[in-house]
C-alpha positions, 0 to 999 in steps of 0.5 A, a space after each residue: 336037410 334044410 334049416 328054416 326059421 319062423 315065429 309068431 306075429 309079435 316075435 316073442 316066440 321063434 323057432 328053428 327047424 331042420 327038414 327036407 319036407 317041401 310038401 304042403 297040405 291044405 286042411 279044410 276041416 272046420 277046426 282048421 278054419 276056426 283056428 286059422 280064421 280063414 277057409 283052410 289051414 296051410 301045413 307042413 308035417 315035420 319031425 318033432 325032433 328037428 324043431 327047436 323053440 326059442 323065446 317064449 314057449 308055446 301055449 297048448 290048447 288040447 282039441 278033439 279034432 274033427 277026425 275024433 282024435 286028440 290034437 294039441 294046438 301050439 300058439 303064442 300066448 301073447 299075440 295068439 298066432 297059431 304055430 303048430 299042432 301035435 296030432 296023436 295020428 302022427 307020433 313024433 311029428 309036428 304039423 307046422 303052420 306054413 304062414 309062420 315060416 320066414 321063407 316059404 318060396 320053395 314050398 307048394 301044396 301037394 294035397 288037400 284034406 277034409 275037402 268035404 268041409 271046404 267053403 263052397 267058393 274054394 275050388 280044388 287045386 288042380 294037379 294035387 291029391 284030394 281027400 274028402 276026409 283026412 289022409 289016414 
């Protein structure tokens, strides 16, 4: 297990994480585009039991994901940084936003999901798995 740390832009919400997962996913769904303010979201699926928040607790927004399933989006109430999501389709897991980690040097994308919603100018990454919709 590797211990990682991260937090929001303003620093009021921090976390520590124990995980062995280094497989990053890129999500092109329209909801991830809106919540990230970008062309896609960069995510790391981790065990919820290995994630500990400190400082301010995350605020939760319940979303009906593009898949039709429930998704709880966790963010900093002060600066608005998107931190993670809890998805009904991944019980006991957290979808952590990679950009909130303090060190991402050993992480790399292994899959792209919701490619059918990708911006036309974002070309698929070579050498990784692609799905038109979600993985499951």
